[in-house]
N, C-alpha and C positions, 0 to 999 in steps of 0.2 A: 519344575520342568526346567531343563537345561537350555542353553542357547542354541544347540542344534534342533531341538524340538520345536523351539519358538519359530526358528527360521523355516523348518519344514511345514509348520502350520501356516505361516505366513505365505509360503511358495503354494501351498495348496490352495488357500483362500484366494490369492491372486489369480491362479489359474482357473478356479471356479467362476470368479467374477468375469474373467475374460471370455470364457466359454459361454456363459450366459448372455453377456452383452452381444456376441456374434450371433446367438440363436435368436435374440430379438431383432437385431438387424436383418437376419434372414426372414423371420417372420414378417417384419414391416415391408420388406421388399416383395415377398411373396403376396401379401395382402394388396399392396398398390397394384401389382401386376393383375392379380385377380380382378379387382374392382375395374382397372383400366380397360380390362378385355370384355367388360360387359356382363360378367357373371354376377349372379345374385350373391349378396353377402348375408347368408342366412346361418342358422345353428350348425348345420351340416357342414357347410364349407369352411366355417371358423374352425370346427372340430378337425377337419381334414388338413387345413393349414397348420394347426397346432401339432398334430400328429407327425406331419411330414417335417416339421422343424425339429421335433423330439427325435425322431428316426435319424435325421441328418446329424444331431448332436452325438447320438449313440455311435454313428459310424465314423466320427472324428477320430483323430489320433493326437498323442502328445509325445514329447520327447523330454528326456531330462529327469525322469523319475523311475523308480522301481516299477515293476509290474503290479505290486500290491498298493503302492501309493496312487498309480495311476488309475487303477480299478477303483478305489475309494474315492478318488477325486471325481472321476466320471459318475460314479453312484451319486454322490452328493450333488453335483451340478445337475444332473438330469432330475433328481427329485426337486431342487429347488426352481429349475426352469419350469417344470410341470405346473408347480404351484403359482409361479408368477405368471405364466400363460393363462391359467385358469382364472386368476384375479384379475388380469387385464381384460380378459373376454367377459367377465362378469360385470366389471365397471362399464364396459363399453355398451352393455345391454341396458344400463340404467338410463332413464329419460333425463 
């Protein structure tokens, strides 16, 4: 792997990490608003909050990458965010 590929991979990983961090920030904010509004925090509402955050992530944009790199970065970020959301929700259900 040459230096250019290493740099591209690092940029892609950093972009994914930032996207996932913003998605979790969005999830936390929506979760707090949901609870403070007096709505129940049940499985259905958690799934809706999760799905809304994933949808928002899918609708975001990036600059500075080729279309192919951007598409792959988004695909991986969305896949990882879904796994992380599911894991966080599952851990939150544990007593």
